[in-house]
C-alpha positions as CSV (number, residue, x, y, z in Angstrom):
1,M,-0.9,18.6,5.6
2,E,-3.4,15.8,5.7
3,K,-2.6,12.6,7.6
4,I,-4.7,10.4,5.3
5,R,-4.5,11.0,1.5
6,K,-5.9,9.7,-1.7
7,G,-4.3,6.4,-2.6
8,D,-3.3,5.4,1.0
9,E,-4.1,1.9,2.2
10,V,-6.3,2.1,5.3
11,I,-7.9,-0.3,7.7
12,V,-11.4,0.2,9.3
13,L,-11.3,0.4,13.1
14,T,-15.0,0.5,14.0
15,G,-18.4,-0.2,12.5
16,K,-20.0,-2.9,10.3
17,D,-16.8,-3.2,8.2
18,K,-14.4,-3.4,11.0
19,G,-11.1,-5.1,10.0
20,K,-11.6,-4.5,6.2
21,R,-8.7,-2.9,4.3
22,G,-8.9,-0.8,1.2
23,S,-7.4,2.2,-0.6
24,V,-8.7,5.7,-0.3
25,L,-10.5,6.6,-3.6
26,R,-11.2,10.3,-2.7
27,R,-11.7,12.8,0.1
28,V,-15.2,14.1,0.3
29,D,-14.3,16.9,2.7
30,A,-12.0,17.4,5.7
31,D,-13.6,14.7,7.8
32,Y,-14.9,12.1,5.3
33,V,-13.2,9.8,2.8
34,V,-14.4,7.1,0.4
35,V,-12.6,3.8,0.8
36,E,-12.7,1.1,-1.9
37,G,-15.0,-1.8,-0.8
38,V,-15.9,-0.3,2.5
39,N,-19.3,1.1,3.7
40,R,-21.2,-0.1,0.6
41,A,-24.8,0.8,0.1
42,K,-27.4,-0.4,-2.5
43,K,-28.8,2.3,-4.7
44,H,-31.8,1.9,-7.0
45,V,-31.0,3.4,-10.4
46,R,-33.6,4.3,-13.0
47,P,-32.8,3.3,-16.6
48,N,-31.8,6.1,-19.0
49,P,-31.6,4.9,-22.6
50,V,-30.3,8.2,-23.8
51,S,-27.0,8.0,-21.8
52,G,-26.9,4.2,-22.0
53,V,-27.6,3.6,-18.2
54,V,-29.2,0.2,-17.5
55,G,-31.6,0.3,-14.5
56,G,-31.4,-1.9,-11.5
57,I,-29.7,-2.1,-8.1
58,V,-26.1,-0.8,-7.9
59,E,-23.7,-1.1,-5.0
60,K,-22.0,2.2,-4.2
61,D,-19.1,3.1,-1.8
62,M,-20.3,5.7,0.7
63,P,-18.1,8.1,2.7
64,I,-16.7,7.0,6.1
65,H,-15.4,9.3,8.8
66,I,-11.7,9.5,9.2
67,S,-11.9,8.8,12.9
68,N,-13.1,5.3,12.0
69,I,-10.1,4.4,9.9
70,A,-6.3,4.2,10.4
71,L,-3.4,4.1,8.0
72,F,-2.3,0.5,7.5
73,D,1.3,-0.3,8.5
74,A,2.5,-3.2,6.4
75,K,5.4,-4.1,8.7
76,A,3.3,-4.1,11.9
77,G,0.4,-5.7,10.1
78,K,-2.1,-3.4,11.7
79,G,-3.4,0.2,11.6
80,G,-1.2,2.9,13.1
81,R,-1.5,6.5,14.2
82,V,0.3,9.1,12.0
83,A,2.3,12.2,13.0
84,I,3.7,14.9,10.8
85,K,7.5,15.5,11.2
86,K,9.7,18.2,9.7
87,L,13.0,16.9,8.3
88,D,16.3,18.7,8.4
89,D,16.0,19.7,4.8
90,G,12.7,21.4,5.4
91,R,10.4,18.7,4.0
92,M,7.3,17.6,5.9
93,V,6.7,13.9,6.0
94,R,4.3,11.5,7.7
95,V,5.6,9.0,10.2
96,F,4.0,6.2,12.2
97,K,4.0,7.2,15.9
98,A,4.7,3.6,17.1
99,T,7.7,2.9,15.0
100,G,8.8,6.3,13.8
101,E,9.0,4.9,10.2
102,V,8.4,7.3,7.4
103,V,5.1,6.7,5.4
104,D,6.1,8.7,2.4
105,A,8.9,7.0,0.6
């Protein structure tokens, strides 16, 4: 079970975008995720009239390592570490380590 999933709201812990919040758009692989509005890079795009692409400079969200982000805890107002806990009925859920509150509602 993954501790950070697509659609989660995360906060950046280190790097040039420290403190920014955004939602996870996709997982690149086991170690990297793409977060909305974080780690943006400028990419030069060549025009392609056949597919209707206009050339120019486009900003693109680049992958960021999961060790540099943390799941955002709205009640605490900061990022929190996540543990995986097995409930009595056999379901596996994610919980914040500091508060013990269930992430998956």
